[in-house]
N, C-alpha and C positions, 0 to 999 in steps of 0.2 A: 885450784879446783874450779871447774866450770859446771854450773847447774842449769838445766833447762827443764821446763815443764809447762804443760798447757792444761787449762780448765782445772787448775788446782783449787780445791775447796777447803776453806778454813771455816770452822763453826762461827756463825754470826756474820759472815761476809760472803758476797757473791763470788762465783768462780772467776779466776783470772789466770793469765799466762805470766810466767816468771822466767827470767834469765839472770844469772849472777856469775861473777868471776871473783873468787876470794882466795887469799893466801893467809897463812897464819904461822906464827912462831911461838917461842916461849913467852913473849911479852904481849902480843896482841893478835887480833884478827883484822885483816885489811880487806875491804871490798873495793876493788878497782872499778867495778861496774855492777850495778844492780838495776834491773829494769822490770817493771810490772805493767801489764796491759790489761785494761778492763774496758772493752768496747772502744769508744772514742776517747777514753781517758788513759793517761799513762804516767808512770812515776819513774824518774831517773835519780839515782842516789849513789854516793860514794863516800868513803871515809874509813876511819879506824875505830875499833873498840878494844880497849885494853882489858886484860883478864881481871884487873881490879875494878872494872866498871866505868872507867873514864872513856868518854867518846868524843870524837871530833869528826863530824859528818856534814855533808852538803846534800841538799835535795832539790828537786825540780819536779813539781807536779802540775800537769796540764789536763784540763777537761774541756774538750771542744763541744760537748753536748751535756750540759748540766742536767737537762731533763732526764736523759737516760741514766745518768749517774745517780741522781736522787731516787728515781723509781727503782733502781737496782737494790738500794738499801732500805727504802721505805715506800712501797707502792702506793700507800694511801696518804702520804704526807703532803705538805704544802707544795704547790706547783712552782717549780723554778726552771727557767729557761735562760739560755745564754752560754757563754764560755768563760773560763777562769784559768788563772795560772798562779801558782804559789811557789816561790823560790826562797831558799834560806839556808841557815846553818843550825846545827845542834851540837852543843858541847857540854862538858861536865859529866856528872853521873846521876843516878836515880835520886840520890839524896839532895843534890844541888845542881839541877840542870840549868843550862843557859841556852836560849834559842832566840833567833831573830828571823823574821820572815817578811816577805813583801808579796802582797796579794793584789792582783789586777783582774778585773772582770769587765767583759764587754757585752753590750746588748742584754743586760741583766733584767729579767722580769720576775718578780716575786709575787705569787698569788694574784696575778692580774695587774700589778702595779709596775709601771716601767721605771726602773732605777737607772738604766743606761750604763755608763761607765762608772766603775768603782775602783778606788785604790785604797789600800790599807797597809799599815805596818803593824806587825805583831812582835812583841818582845817578851820573852820569859826569863825571869831571873829568880832562881830558887822556886818559890811558890807564888810569885807575883807575875801575872800576865797583864801586859799593857797593850791596849789597842787604840790606834788612831786611824780613822777612816774618813774618806771624803767621797761624795757623790756630786760631781759638778753639775750634772743635768738637773738635780733637785736643789742645787745651792745648799747642800746639807753637809754638816760635819758631825762626826760621832767619835767620842773618846771615852775610855773607861779603863778601870783597873779591876782585875778579878783575882781573888785568892783561890788557888786551885785545890785547897784543902776544904774538907767539910767545915762549916755548912755553905761554903762558896760565897763568902762576903764579896760585895762589889760596890764600886762607885762608877757612875756613868753620867756623861753630859752629852747633850745634842743641841746643835744650833742650826736654825733655819733662817736664811737671809732672803726675804722676798721670794720664798719658795712657792711654786704653783701648787695650790691645794688640789685641783683636778689631777695633777700629775701624781699625787699621793694616793689617788683612788683608782679602783679597778673601773673598767669601762661600764660595767653594769651599775656600779654605785654612782658614777658620774651622771648617768641617764636618770636614775631614780631620784637623785637629790635635786636635779635641776640647776646645779652649779655650773654656769657657763665659763666663768673666769673668777679666779680668786688668788690672792697672795697673802702669805703670812710671814712675819718676822718674829721669831720666838726663841727662847732658850729653855731647855728642860734639864733638870738634874734629878738623879735618883740615887738612893743609898739603901743597902739592905743585904739580905742573904737569899740566894736562889732557893735554898731548901725551906725558907720561911718567908714566902712572898708577901703574906698579909702583914708582916711586921716591917715592911719597907716604908721608906719615906720618899716623897718626891715633890717637885715644885716646877711649875710651868709658868713662865712669864711671857705673855704675849705683848709685844711692843707695837706691832702694826698688824692690822687685819683689814683687808679690803676684798669684797666679793661682789659678784653679781648673781643673784638667784632669781630665776624666772624673769629676768630683765630688770630686777630691782637691785640697785646698789646698796650694799651693806658696809658700814664703816665702824670700826672701833674708835670711840671718842678719845680714849686715853689708855696708856698701858695698864694691864691688869695681870694679877697673879692668882693661880690656883695652886694651893698647897695640899698635899695628901700625906697623912700620917697614920700610924696604926690606930689611933684613937679617934681621929676626925678628919674632915677635909674642910678647907676654908677658901673663900673667894674674896679678894679685895674688890672694892667697887668696880664692877665691869659694866660699862654702858655701851650698848650697840644702837646704831641708828640705821633703819631701813628706809630707803627713799628719803623723802622730806618730812614724813609724818610719823612713822612707827618708831617708838622708843622702848627699848628693853633694858632694865637695870637689874643686876644681881649682886648680892653681897651677903656675907655672913659665914657662920661656921655651923656645921652639922656633925654631931658626934656619932661614932660607930655603935657604941653600947651604952652611952650615958648622954643625958640631955646637955646641950650646949646653948650658945646664944641663939641658934637657929639661922635659917636662910631666908632672906627677904627677896621677893620678886615683884617688880613693878612693870606693867605693860600699858602703854597708851598708843592707840592706833585708830584706824577706821575699818569699816567692813571691806571696801574695795582693796585697801592695802593688804589686809590679811588674806583675802581671796587670791590676790596676785602672788603672794609668797607661797601659798599652799597649792598653787596651780598644778605642780607635778603629781599631787596626790588626789586631785579632783578630776575625774574623767570628763565631767561637764560642769561648766560654771554658768548655771541658769539663775543665779542669785545676784542682785545688784542693790545698792543703797545710795541714797542722797543725804548729804549733810549728816553723816553718821559719826559716832564716837564709841570706841570700845575702851574700857578701863579694867585693869586687874591689879589688885594689891593683895599679895599673898605672903603669909609668914609660915614657914615650915619648921616646926619645933620637933621635939621628940628625938629620935635617933635615925640613923640611916636604915636600920632594919625595921624600925617601927616609927615611921614619920607621923607627925600630927599636924596636918595643914589647917590653916584658918585664914580667912580673908574675905574680900568682897569682889564682886565683878558687876559691871554695868554695861548696858548697850542702849544707845540712843540713835534714832534715825528719823529724819523728817519723812522719808519714803523708803519702803523696803519692797523690792520687786522679786517675783519668782516667775521666770519664763515670760509669757505674753499676758499674764493676768494683770488686772489693775493693781496698783501698788497698795500696800498696807501703809497707812500714814500715822504719824505721831507715835511711833513705836518707842516704848520705854520699858526696859527690863532691869531689875535689880535682883541680884542673887548673893548668896553667902555660901562660903566653903568651910566645912569643918572636917574633923578627922574621919567622919564616916559617910558624909553625903554632901551633895551640892543642892542647896535649896533655892528655888525660885520664889523669892519673897513677894515679888510683884511683877506682873506683866500687863501692860495696857497698850491698846492699839485700836485703830479704826480702819475698817475695810468696807468700802462702798456704803458709808454712813452707818454701818453696824459697829457697835462698841464691844471690845473684848477686855475682860478682866480675868486674870488667872494667877494661881499659885501652884507650886508643886515641888517635888524633890526627887533626886536620883541618887541612890547609894553608890559610893565610889567603887564598890566591889563589882557593880554591873558595867562600869566604864573601863576598869582596869583590863588590859588585853590578856587573853589567855597565853600561856607560854607556848613557844614554838615546839613542834614535835621533837626536834633534836636538842632541845634545851637540857643541859646536864644539871645534875644536883650541884648546889653551891652557886648557881647563877640566878637568872631571873625567876625560875620556877620556885626555888627555895625562898627567895626574898618575898615573892608574892604570897606564898603559903604562910610565912611568918607574920607578914603584915595583916593578912586577913584574919589570922587567929587572934590578933590583938584587938580586933574590933568587938563590938557587943555581940554576945551569943545570939541575940534576937535579930534575925535577918529581916529588916524592914524592906517592903517593896518600894518601887518607884511609884509616885502618886501624881495626879493631876486633878485640879479643881478649876473649872473654867465657867464663866458666865458670859453669854452673848445676849446683848440687848439691842433694841432698835433695828432688828433685821427686817428689811423691806425688800420689795422686788428688785431693788438696785443690785442685790447680790447675784441676781440671775442675768445681769447685763452681759457678762462674757459668754453666756451659754445659750441665750435665746434671742430671737429676732425682736426688734423694737416694736413691731406691730403686735406681737404676742404679749409683750410686757404691758402694753396699754390696757389689756383686759384683766390685769392682776393688780391688786392693791392690798394694803393692810400691813400689820407688823407682827413679828414673832420674837419671843425671848426664850432662850434655852439654857439649861445647866448641864454640864458634862462633868462626870466624875469617873476616874479610872485609876487602876493600880496594876502593876505588873512586877513579876520577879525575874524577868528576862526579856530581852529585846526580841520577842517572837509573838506573832498574833495570837497563838493558842495559849500564851501565858498572860494575856491581858484580860482583866475583869473590869467592866465599866458599864455605866448607864448614861443615857441621853434622855432628858426630860424636857418637853416643851411646856414651860411654866405658863406662858401666855401665847395665844394664837388667835388672831382675829383678822380674817382675810375677806376680800371681795374678788370673786372670779366671774368674769363675764356679767358683771352686775349683780351676782348672787352673793349675799353675805354667807360666809362659811366660818364656823367656829368649832373648836373641839368641845365635846360634851364633858370630858374629864381630861386632865393633863395626859398627853401622849407620853408613853414610856417605852424605850427600847433598851435591851440589855445584851451585852457581849460577854461571853464566858466560854473558856475551853475551845475557842475558835468558832463558836456558834453565836450568831446574832438572833435574838428572839424578840418578837413583838409582845410585850407584856400588857400593853393597853393602847388601843388606838380606836377611838370613837369620835367621828366627826359628824356635824349636823349642819344641814343647809336648809333653813326655813322649815324645820320639822322633819326633814328627810335625813335619816341617820344611816351612816355607813360604818361597819365594824370590820376591822382587819385583824388577823391573827396568823401565827406561823413562825417558821424559823428559816435561817439560811446558814449553811455551813460554809465558812469562808477560808478555813485553814485546810491544808492538805492539797494534794494534786488534783482532786476531783471535787470542786465546790458543788453544792446542791442547794436548791430552793424548794420550800414547801409552804406556800402562803395561801390563805383563804380570805376572800373579800365578799361580804354579804351585806345587803341593805338597799335602800332606795337612793337613786342618784338623780339629781336635777340635770337633765340633759343639756342645759345651757352651759354647764361648766366645761365640758370637753372643748367647746369653742375657744376657750382661753388658751389652749395649747396647740390647736391645729389651725393654721392660717387658711382662710377661705371657706371655713365650715361654720354654718349656723344651724343650731338645733334647739329643740324645746321639748317640754314635757317631763315626765318622771319615768325612770326606768328602774326595774328591779334587777340587782346583780347578785349572782351566786357563783363566784369565780374561784377556781383553784389553779394556782400557778405552781408548776413543778418543773 
């Protein structure tokens, strides 16, 4: 019997062309030729099938365009390109099948990752499928055994021998991570059931890791193992060194649903070293520091779903620069991390002879990133919601309390000409308090109070009659109190400025007597005198 057909449609499969030549007798059905064509892919098979179910067949499947083949079955699936061929035999019956196949693939690219050539042997004996695959371009080997019955129990191993890490990444990931070159030698083992993935166990032992990220060499100091089990994951001491300065150490065990020993993290580095590592994520690096030290000692207790971090962080810098501004000197920051917030216990620094002292806190819920729009249930969005629900019901805002003392005209040096500064003298002290429940200007509430202010402008003593007070709330800055006196001539200012939104507005009124010598302190080549009365409205 010879059968031919085109565009044959079987439910669940794309249409294909079919040609077959078969004979049969009282014992079996014999196919001397079976061909199927689907686009650039084709199947050639032959063999016999006895009426009692025993089979003895050979097959040869070739796909010259894997992309077209994959899209025909799953248009929205993982992108796969290249070509492949699978040859083999199938014997036995439904209850006790035996099969062996050889798979070869060329120029294989999976989801943007170039695999190159791939060879694999597949062997099925009863319900046991054994796979042994090699990808020479990646220096990778993969082996495994799968039980073809529910719940599909499996054992798998993978070995990488100085495999290029960039080769494992898509082009977009290579660019975003800043990894120019990197190799890894590691072994991974996993055991479990495909139907119950969260009950699987696994272990990855990294023996060698060398990478260059943003021009900085990174080296694994000693072999380390990460073990994953249904109830926890554990890291043996893993110590990484970046460049000659940065040291990162991780070790410990964190339980999934019950508290365990916890995970310890230690980081020692400098500001320039951290900035260099973070260069791919920083559009502009306008920050620099001299003789700096960064330290982090963190213990993460609790569970994977509800972590309880605690630890300390510190920053020291002899000089800290931003752009072209003069450096902030003698910077010292000490902070503490707990399960709900990061506290700035102390910040001290000097800038242009003015001293800064500050404390503050930021809730971790404000720092934790929002889930991506496509994040599905059971992933980061669910973990984030579970963890946030475990925190205190009282949502504390971020806070800042800062005190500036010894403010002199030196702070104006970057912004004014030297001749103008000669006309200004005196000192100012200010206190800043602020709180916010989100990182947005319209969610900030704060005040600035000039506790002390005694100035001399163009030889005229100027002082505040009462402490000057400014307030920011709901995106609007308000002058609550501003009364300044120059030898009995008082000026009063009031008004608001809306600084949030697309259309900022100003509505300020200035009323009072002004000593006309004072403007000469701000305008070069101008000398004036006398008293003037001002009644100004600025909008």
